[in-house]
TORTOR-496631 format. One record per residue (C-alpha): residue number from 1; residue in three letters; x, z, y negated. Coordinates in pm, whole numbers, plus 50000, padded with zeros to 5 digits. Each point is the difference from the previous one (the first is absolute). Layout:
BEGIN
[node NUM 'ALA' [X Z Y]]
...
This chain:
BEGIN
[node 1 'UNK' [23902 24052 92756]]
[node 2 'UNK' [50239 49736 50133]]
[node 3 'UNK' [49995 49805 50325]]
[node 4 'UNK' [50215 49741 50176]]
[node 5 'UNK' [49747 49794 50196]]
[node 6 'UNK' [49624 49957 50026]]
[node 7 'UNK' [50012 50206 50321]]
[node 8 'UNK' [50201 50275 49829]]
[node 9 'UNK' [49748 50012 49714]]
[node 10 'UNK' [49706 50011 50239]]
[node 11 'UNK' [50153 50288 50195]]
[node 12 'UNK' [50051 50192 49677]]
[node 13 'UNK' [49636 49947 49905]]
[node 14 'UNK' [50089 49755 49722]]
[node 15 'UNK' [49766 49707 49939]]
[node 16 'UNK' [50205 49706 49873]]
[node 17 'UNK' [49871 49715 49785]]
[node 18 'UNK' [50036 49774 50304]]
[node 19 'UNK' [49778 50231 50207]]
[node 20 'UNK' [49737 50000 49724]]
[node 21 'UNK' [50000 49619 49990]]
[node 22 'UNK' [49979 49965 50379]]
[node 23 'UNK' [49721 50259 50024]]
[node 24 'UNK' [49800 49810 49739]]
[node 25 'UNK' [50045 49669 50184]]
[node 26 'UNK' [49903 50156 50332]]
[node 27 'UNK' [49700 50197 49863]]
[node 28 'UNK' [50163 50312 50145]]
[node 29 'UNK' [50044 50355 49878]]
[node 30 'UNK' [50355 50020 49868]]
[node 31 'UNK' [50069 50333 50170]]
[node 32 'UNK' [49898 49852 50334]]
[node 33 'UNK' [50240 49713 49938]]
[node 34 'UNK' [50278 50237 49896]]
[node 35 'UNK' [49961 50189 50329]]
[node 36 'UNK' [50023 49676 50200]]
[node 37 'UNK' [50321 49907 49815]]
[node 38 'UNK' [50140 50348 50067]]
[node 39 'UNK' [49928 49958 50372]]
[node 40 'UNK' [50159 49653 50012]]
[node 41 'UNK' [49673 49835 50099]]
[node 42 'UNK' [49993 49804 49673]]
[node 43 'UNK' [50300 49838 49831]]
[node 44 'UNK' [50006 49894 49635]]
[node 45 'UNK' [50307 49773 49977]]
[node 46 'UNK' [50116 50042 49639]]
[node 47 'UNK' [50368 49972 49913]]
[node 48 'UNK' [50070 50192 49680]]
[node 49 'UNK' [50166 49688 49853]]
[node 50 'UNK' [49705 49765 50070]]
[node 51 'UNK' [49832 50078 49670]]
[node 52 'UNK' [49746 49714 50003]]
[node 53 'UNK' [49856 50108 50337]]
[node 54 'UNK' [49624 50018 50045]]
[node 55 'UNK' [50011 50265 50272]]
[node 56 'UNK' [49809 49978 50327]]
[node 57 'UNK' [49971 50235 50295]]
[node 58 'UNK' [50050 49905 50364]]
[node 59 'UNK' [49864 50210 50282]]
[node 60 'UNK' [49721 50213 50140]]
[node 61 'UNK' [49650 49972 49849]]
[node 62 'UNK' [50113 49732 49751]]
[node 63 'UNK' [49921 49630 49981]]
[node 64 'UNK' [50220 49786 50224]]
[node 65 'UNK' [50276 49846 49789]]
[node 66 'UNK' [50166 49659 50032]]
[node 67 'UNK' [50365 49898 49968]]
[node 68 'UNK' [50122 49648 49928]]
[node 69 'UNK' [50345 49890 50120]]
[node 70 'UNK' [50189 49738 49798]]
[node 71 'UNK' [50348 49917 49877]]
[node 72 'UNK' [50271 49735 50003]]
[node 73 'UNK' [50197 49871 50298]]
[node 74 'UNK' [50283 49752 50054]]
[node 75 'UNK' [49738 49731 50060]]
[node 76 'UNK' [49774 50109 49712]]
[node 77 'UNK' [50178 50086 49675]]
[node 78 'UNK' [49718 49952 49744]]
[node 79 'UNK' [49964 50333 49815]]
[node 80 'UNK' [49727 49860 49774]]
[node 81 'UNK' [49790 49921 50306]]
[node 82 'UNK' [50049 50353 50134]]
[node 83 'UNK' [49896 50145 49664]]
[node 84 'UNK' [49689 49782 50005]]
[node 85 'UNK' [49917 50149 50339]]
[node 86 'UNK' [50053 50350 49858]]
[node 87 'UNK' [49767 49934 49705]]
[node 88 'UNK' [49734 49845 50223]]
[node 89 'UNK' [50016 50295 50240]]
[node 90 'UNK' [49963 50255 49720]]
[node 91 'UNK' [49709 49804 49852]]
[node 92 'UNK' [49831 50006 50342]]
[node 93 'UNK' [50022 50379 50011]]
[node 94 'UNK' [50288 50050 50244]]
[node 95 'UNK' [50146 50350 49966]]
[node 96 'UNK' [50354 49934 50123]]
[node 97 'UNK' [50268 49732 49981]]
[node 98 'UNK' [50297 50002 50236]]
[node 99 'UNK' [50305 49805 49891]]
[node 100 'UNK' [50177 49868 50310]]
[node 101 'UNK' [50242 49774 49810]]
[node 102 'UNK' [50305 49903 50203]]
[node 103 'UNK' [50171 49750 49770]]
[node 104 'UNK' [50120 49969 49641]]
[node 105 'UNK' [49995 50264 49724]]
[node 106 'UNK' [49776 50242 50186]]
[node 107 'UNK' [50057 50286 49756]]
[node 108 'UNK' [49883 49793 49704]]
[node 109 'UNK' [49672 49919 50176]]
[node 110 'UNK' [49956 50359 50120]]
[node 111 'UNK' [50053 50142 49651]]
[node 112 'UNK' [49756 49749 49855]]
[node 113 'UNK' [49738 50123 50246]]
[node 114 'UNK' [50051 50368 49925]]
[node 115 'UNK' [50022 49925 49628]]
[node 116 'UNK' [49682 49795 49971]]
[node 117 'UNK' [49780 50028 50311]]
[node 118 'UNK' [49736 50277 50018]]
[node 119 'UNK' [49974 49981 50381]]
[node 120 'UNK' [50192 50228 50235]]
[node 121 'UNK' [50338 49835 50069]]
[node 122 'UNK' [50171 50023 50338]]
[node 123 'UNK' [50328 49861 50135]]
[node 124 'UNK' [50214 49990 50315]]
[node 125 'UNK' [50357 50101 49900]]
[node 126 'UNK' [50148 49864 50326]]
[node 127 'UNK' [49922 49643 49894]]
[node 128 'UNK' [50152 50047 49659]]
[node 129 'UNK' [50323 50151 50132]]
[node 130 'UNK' [50077 49680 50189]]
[node 131 'UNK' [49943 49797 49682]]
[node 132 'UNK' [50172 50240 49760]]
[node 133 'UNK' [50330 50051 50181]]
[node 134 'UNK' [50061 49633 50091]]
[node 135 'UNK' [50191 50079 50318]]
[node 136 'UNK' [49949 49993 50376]]
[node 137 'UNK' [49746 50250 50133]]
[node 138 'UNK' [50246 50197 50211]]
[node 139 'UNK' [50222 50060 49694]]
[node 140 'UNK' [49732 50183 49802]]
[node 141 'UNK' [50085 50371 50006]]
[node 142 'UNK' [49767 50295 50048]]
[node 143 'UNK' [50067 50101 49640]]
[node 144 'UNK' [49901 49655 49874]]
[node 145 'UNK' [49665 50011 50185]]
[node 146 'UNK' [49915 50331 49833]]
[node 147 'UNK' [50116 49881 49654]]
[node 148 'UNK' [49744 49717 50016]]
[node 149 'UNK' [49722 50254 50058]]
[node 150 'UNK' [50103 50185 49684]]
[node 151 'UNK' [50023 49674 49805]]
[node 152 'UNK' [49640 49915 50090]]
[node 153 'UNK' [49886 50349 49902]]
[node 154 'UNK' [50171 49964 49661]]
[node 155 'UNK' [49831 49662 49956]]
[node 156 'UNK' [49660 50174 50009]]
[node 157 'UNK' [49877 49909 50350]]
[node 158 'UNK' [49702 50216 50108]]
[node 159 'UNK' [50052 49981 50376]]
[node 160 'UNK' [50267 49871 50235]]
[node 161 'UNK' [49985 49895 50361]]
[node 162 'UNK' [50288 50178 50166]]
[node 163 'UNK' [50069 49904 50363]]
[node 164 'UNK' [50113 50344 50103]]
[node 165 'UNK' [49816 50040 50333]]
[node 166 'UNK' [50224 49765 50196]]
[node 167 'UNK' [50304 50219 50056]]
[node 168 'UNK' [50257 49980 50280]]
[node 169 'UNK' [49764 50181 50238]]
[node 170 'UNK' [49689 49790 49937]]
[node 171 'UNK' [50210 49682 50000]]
[node 172 'UNK' [50131 50098 50342]]
[node 173 'UNK' [49646 50048 50130]]
[node 174 'UNK' [49909 49659 49859]]
[node 175 'UNK' [50283 49836 50198]]
[node 176 'UNK' [49894 50178 50318]]
[node 177 'UNK' [49637 49886 49969]]
[node 178 'UNK' [50001 49623 49959]]
[node 179 'UNK' [49749 49838 49768]]
[node 180 'UNK' [49856 49652 49988]]
[node 181 'UNK' [50076 49951 49629]]
[node 182 'UNK' [50271 50264 49944]]
[node 183 'UNK' [50013 50135 49641]]
[node 184 'UNK' [49805 49787 49751]]
[node 185 'UNK' [50043 50226 49696]]
[node 186 'UNK' [50253 49838 49766]]
[node 187 'UNK' [50137 50334 49884]]
[node 188 'UNK' [49993 50140 50350]]
[node 189 'UNK' [50191 49705 50143]]
[node 190 'UNK' [50260 50023 49723]]
[node 191 'UNK' [50074 50370 50049]]
[node 192 'UNK' [49991 49963 50381]]
[node 193 'UNK' [50257 49720 49977]]
[node 194 'UNK' [50214 50210 49763]]
[node 195 'UNK' [49999 50294 50241]]
[node 196 'UNK' [50087 49775 50293]]
[node 197 'UNK' [50291 49835 49815]]
[node 198 'UNK' [50144 50317 49846]]
[node 199 'UNK' [49916 50256 50268]]
[node 200 'UNK' [49884 50234 49722]]
[node 201 'UNK' [49679 50195 49952]]
[node 202 'UNK' [49726 49855 49779]]
[node 203 'UNK' [50120 50116 49654]]
[node 204 'UNK' [49643 50056 49884]]
[node 205 'UNK' [49951 50243 50289]]
[node 206 'UNK' [50343 50159 49974]]
[node 207 'UNK' [49969 50056 49624]]
[node 208 'UNK' [49624 50057 49994]]
[node 209 'UNK' [50026 50322 49798]]
[node 210 'UNK' [50193 49817 49728]]
[node 211 'UNK' [49735 49729 49989]]
[node 212 'UNK' [49733 50268 49966]]
[node 213 'UNK' [50188 50147 49703]]
[node 214 'UNK' [49999 49659 49833]]
[node 215 'UNK' [49626 49963 50063]]
[node 216 'UNK' [49934 50350 49870]]
[node 217 'UNK' [50199 49936 49681]]
[node 218 'UNK' [49806 49688 49902]]
[node 219 'UNK' [49676 50075 50190]]
[node 220 'UNK' [50029 49704 50234]]
[node 221 'UNK' [49759 49998 50294]]
[node 222 'UNK' [50164 49947 50338]]
[node 223 'UNK' [49839 49727 50208]]
[node 224 'UNK' [50148 50068 50342]]
[node 225 'UNK' [50059 49654 50143]]
[node 226 'UNK' [49890 49899 50348]]
[node 227 'UNK' [50303 49810 50126]]
[node 228 'UNK' [49844 49991 50347]]
[node 229 'UNK' [49656 49879 49901]]
[node 230 'UNK' [49867 49763 50267]]
[node 231 'UNK' [50050 49632 49924]]
[node 232 'UNK' [49748 49884 50259]]
[node 233 'UNK' [49702 50156 50174]]
[node 234 'UNK' [50199 50024 50325]]
[node 235 'UNK' [50237 50251 49833]]
[node 236 'UNK' [49728 50211 49834]]
[node 237 'UNK' [50005 50371 50073]]
[node 238 'UNK' [50323 49983 50198]]
[node 239 'UNK' [50268 50265 50038]]
[node 240 'UNK' [50207 49871 49705]]
[node 241 'UNK' [49708 50016 49759]]
[node 242 'UNK' [49892 50350 50106]]
[node 243 'UNK' [50356 50131 50019]]
[node 244 'UNK' [50061 49894 49641]]
[node 245 'UNK' [49665 50143 49889]]
[node 246 'UNK' [50100 50343 50140]]
[node 247 'UNK' [50322 49979 49798]]
[node 248 'UNK' [49803 49907 49688]]
[node 249 'UNK' [49781 50306 50053]]
[node 250 'UNK' [50309 50222 49997]]
[node 251 'UNK' [50134 49825 49689]]
[node 252 'UNK' [49665 50045 49825]]
[node 253 'UNK' [50031 50378 50033]]
[node 254 'UNK' [50351 49992 49859]]
[node 255 'UNK' [49882 49795 49701]]
[node 256 'UNK' [49711 50233 49927]]
[node 257 'UNK' [50239 50297 50007]]
[node 258 'UNK' [50171 49834 49700]]
[node 259 'UNK' [49663 49922 49826]]
[node 260 'UNK' [50053 49628 50062]]
[node 261 'UNK' [49684 49795 50058]]
[node 262 'UNK' [49984 49795 50320]]
[node 263 'UNK' [49816 49702 50144]]
[node 264 'UNK' [50039 49884 50360]]
[node 265 'UNK' [50023 49630 50081]]
[node 266 'UNK' [49826 49869 50310]]
[node 267 'UNK' [49929 49689 50210]]
[node 268 'UNK' [50033 49706 50010]]
[node 269 'UNK' [49827 49808 50277]]
[node 270 'UNK' [49749 50196 50207]]
[node 271 'UNK' [49694 49916 50211]]
[node 272 'UNK' [49665 50122 49873]]
[node 273 'UNK' [49954 50261 50270]]
[node 274 'UNK' [50323 50185 49909]]
[node 275 'UNK' [49962 50026 49623]]
[node 276 'UNK' [49778 50307 49967]]
[node 277 'UNK' [50209 50202 50245]]
[node 278 'UNK' [50322 49898 49823]]
[node 279 'UNK' [49863 50122 49666]]
[node 280 'UNK' [49903 50335 50151]]
[node 281 'UNK' [50342 50043 50163]]
[node 282 'UNK' [50168 49938 49664]]
[node 283 'UNK' [49774 50247 49821]]
[node 284 'UNK' [50084 50266 50259]]
[node 285 'UNK' [50376 49944 50021]]
[node 286 'UNK' [50045 49957 49624]]
[node 287 'UNK' [49749 50272 49902]]
[node 288 'UNK' [49768 49780 49799]]
[node 289 'UNK' [50260 49823 49785]]
[node 290 'UNK' [49857 49672 49861]]
[node 291 'UNK' [50034 49712 50246]]
[node 292 'UNK' [50110 49659 49868]]
[node 293 'UNK' [49932 49708 50236]]
[node 294 'UNK' [50095 49633 50009]]
[node 295 'UNK' [49678 49860 50143]]
[node 296 'UNK' [49993 50086 50287]]
[node 297 'UNK' [49976 49639 50119]]
[node 298 'UNK' [49764 50001 50298]]
[node 299 'UNK' [50118 49676 50160]]
[node 300 'UNK' [50323 49799 49993]]
[node 301 'UNK' [49856 49647 50022]]
[node 302 'UNK' [49862 49931 49650]]
[node 303 'UNK' [50285 49887 49770]]
[node 304 'UNK' [49842 49869 49682]]
[node 305 'UNK' [49714 50249 50039]]
[node 306 'UNK' [50187 50328 50030]]
[node 307 'UNK' [49827 50132 49688]]
[node 308 'UNK' [49691 50009 50224]]
[node 309 'UNK' [50170 50156 50304]]
[node 310 'UNK' [50146 50265 49767]]
[node 311 'UNK' [49670 50066 49823]]
[node 312 'UNK' [49827 50065 50333]]
[node 313 'UNK' [50268 50249 50101]]
[node 314 'UNK' [50028 50146 49651]]
[node 315 'UNK' [49629 50079 49982]]
[node 316 'UNK' [50015 50187 50332]]
[node 317 'UNK' [50324 50177 49907]]
[node 318 'UNK' [49870 50115 49661]]
[node 319 'UNK' [49665 50106 50146]]
[node 320 'UNK' [50202 50208 50249]]
[node 321 'UNK' [50214 50169 49734]]
[node 322 'UNK' [50259 49759 49857]]
[node 323 'UNK' [50021 50035 49622]]
[node 324 'UNK' [50206 49701 49888]]
[node 325 'UNK' [49978 49637 50114]]
[node 326 'UNK' [50287 49758 49950]]
[node 327 'UNK' [49841 49663 49947]]
[node 328 'UNK' [50075 49707 50229]]
[node 329 'UNK' [49965 49642 49879]]
[node 330 'UNK' [49918 49674 50183]]
[node 331 'UNK' [50372 49919 49970]]
[node 332 'UNK' [50109 50296 50215]]
[node 333 'UNK' [50247 49890 50272]]
[node 334 'UNK' [50026 49655 49834]]
[node 335 'UNK' [50144 50013 49646]]
[node 336 'UNK' [50009 50191 49674]]
[node 337 'UNK' [49644 50011 49863]]
[node 338 'UNK' [49906 49799 49692]]
[node 339 'UNK' [49755 50114 49731]]
[node 340 'UNK' [49694 49889 50199]]
[node 341 'UNK' [50127 50169 50316]]
[node 342 'UNK' [50044 50322 49805]]
[node 343 'UNK' [49644 49985 49873]]
[node 344 'UNK' [49858 49940 50348]]
[node 345 'UNK' [50205 50284 50141]]
[node 346 'UNK' [49883 50238 49728]]
[node 347 'UNK' [49634 49912 50046]]
[node 348 'UNK' [50021 50044 50379]]
[node 349 'UNK' [50166 50340 49955]]
[node 350 'UNK' [49746 50107 49737]]
[node 351 'UNK' [49716 49913 50239]]
[node 352 'UNK' [50165 50204 50276]]
[node 353 'UNK' [50067 50296 49769]]
[node 354 'UNK' [49648 50004 49858]]
[node 355 'UNK' [49836 49967 50341]]
[node 356 'UNK' [50206 50297 50119]]
[node 357 'UNK' [49913 50205 49691]]
[node 358 'UNK' [49630 49951 50075]]
[node 359 'UNK' [50059 50115 50358]]
[node 360 'UNK' [50198 50305 49882]]
[node 361 'UNK' [49735 50095 49744]]
[node 362 'UNK' [50242 49980 49708]]
[node 363 'UNK' [49831 50094 49674]]
[node 364 'UNK' [49832 49704 49830]]
[node 365 'UNK' [50103 49742 50260]]
[node 366 'UNK' [49649 49908 50116]]
[node 367 'UNK' [49868 49999 49641]]
[node 368 'UNK' [50163 49661 49942]]
[node 369 'UNK' [49816 49853 50298]]
[node 370 'UNK' [49671 50155 49884]]
[node 371 'UNK' [50040 49830 49663]]
[node 372 'UNK' [50069 49666 50168]]
[node 373 'UNK' [49699 50037 50227]]
[node 374 'UNK' [49782 50081 49701]]
[node 375 'UNK' [50123 49688 49818]]
[node 376 'UNK' [49930 49788 50310]]
[node 377 'UNK' [49650 50139 50033]]
[node 378 'UNK' [49934 49904 49637]]
[node 379 'UNK' [50168 49658 50046]]
[node 380 'UNK' [50214 50092 49700]]
[node 381 'UNK' [50285 49755 50051]]
[node 382 'UNK' [50204 50103 49696]]
[node 383 'UNK' [49993 50364 50112]]
[node 384 'UNK' [50104 49895 50350]]
[node 385 'UNK' [50297 49808 49863]]
[node 386 'UNK' [50104 50292 49780]]
[node 387 'UNK' [49994 50231 50302]]
[node 388 'UNK' [50193 49762 50229]]
[node 389 'UNK' [50343 50089 50132]]
[node 390 'UNK' [50098 49645 49900]]
[node 391 'UNK' [49761 49884 49722]]
[node 392 'UNK' [50188 49674 49938]]
[node 393 'UNK' [49956 49876 50357]]
[node 394 'UNK' [49635 50104 50017]]
[node 395 'UNK' [49914 49818 49674]]
[node 396 'UNK' [50195 49693 50110]]
[node 397 'UNK' [49819 49979 50334]]
[node 398 'UNK' [49662 50011 49829]]
[node 399 'UNK' [50103 49741 49740]]
[node 400 'UNK' [50121 49764 50274]]
[node 401 'UNK' [49655 49996 50164]]
[node 402 'UNK' [49738 50064 49734]]
[node 403 'UNK' [49652 50060 50145]]
[node 404 'UNK' [49684 49824 49887]]
[node 405 'UNK' [49851 50335 49896]]
[node 406 'UNK' [50223 50233 49798]]
[node 407 'UNK' [49869 50313 50171]]
[node 408 'UNK' [50111 49880 50345]]
[node 409 'UNK' [50315 49863 50160]]
[node 410 'UNK' [50059 49665 50170]]
[node 411 'UNK' [49985 50152 50349]]
[node 412 'UNK' [49638 50123 49995]]
[node 413 'UNK' [49836 49854 49690]]
[node 414 'UNK' [49627 50073 50014]]
[node 415 'UNK' [50049 50160 50342]]
[node 416 'UNK' [50184 50290 49829]]
[node 417 'UNK' [49879 50318 50172]]
[node 418 'UNK' [50084 50219 49701]]
[node 419 'UNK' [49806 49782 49758]]
[node 420 'UNK' [49698 49971 50228]]
[node 421 'UNK' [49990 50371 50083]]
[node 422 'UNK' [50017 50089 49631]]
[node 423 'UNK' [49705 49770 49936]]
[node 424 'UNK' [49777 50107 50286]]
[node 425 'UNK' [50059 50369 49930]]
[node 426 'UNK' [49908 49938 49635]]
[node 427 'UNK' [49669 49850 50116]]
[node 428 'UNK' [50097 49640 49928]]
[node 429 'UNK' [49932 49694 50214]]
[node 430 'UNK' [50295 49869 50203]]
[node 431 'UNK' [49989 49624 50047]]
[node 432 'UNK' [50333 49863 50117]]
[node 433 'UNK' [49968 49624 50057]]
[node 434 'UNK' [49805 49898 49692]]
[node 435 'UNK' [50198 50193 49742]]
């Protein structure tokens, strides 16, 4: 039996090798997973030309996955540094890398990723079109926008962010309903500006069926971009965001009719009290398609610490149904992240994802914490370090402040409650000051 996409296979009752691998990772019955893929509630981004891919699933009942954004810019041209970030991210267990390069030989870097990197690879074709054609934005034709999508598919990209929800109608509603921070999506602002300058319809919306055919041919997952995601908490949940989300729901149905897998991108900046409701609205409008969120950042006033504001929002979003967290680094809103920023952003996102998985009751999530608690009870420091999300930092902290007694830490010493409870319950004498 033959199939075109993972969704097509699942609907035919075919279990692909990617489904088998994902089911094993998720401790899930493969037929249950296949049914979720058939329904569109799980996506397995897996371009047929990305042969070194170590497949992962994104969606309902699965572990929350993490995406890392990186890439070159006019102010940051060091490809070796970006590759170091890629390797570090993969080593830290990140499932997805998104190449947002906007300067230099972008295709060379993209092909290197799909040729060597086992993580899911995503891109934003809008950025690359501006670089590739080397001409003013308003002179790029509708045909040229679409050709870039096909070029990325041929290069082996597993998913693409396509800013298709901001068409002439939704753009008009945006202009009628003023925002504090306007459009903060790079891709959204580019296509909005193009439409305003040319007077034409968004080519990704106008030629959506052709884009779906490209995705179907190579099995590229559509990540429906949120051009109108809120860029500050004052704009969260406004008419522009919801109007675009309704359009994305309609486009999701059209993609599924062509057996093309879909993810929906979401906010953005959003206060704590709106996050759960926003996730539920998305699940309803987009019929359970996996939700991919940037943060959400729960306050606007913490530049330098936005990995924390995003982790707070990400944990709530994922616990409420989001399936995919785009990491945010301490450098967000300030500069391109360096290697250390990337690590901090990944760790913050991993904490958020894992906390949400515990709350959602994802298979095996709480087992990790049980093992850590057991090691702590036994004062087994080596086991604790091995179980750490960041073993290097944990070991370094202990080395920097070695305790007098090896079985304690420098905070409590002989006052260690764990140590003293172990002793007293074993029938031993506890004598703190004279030990």
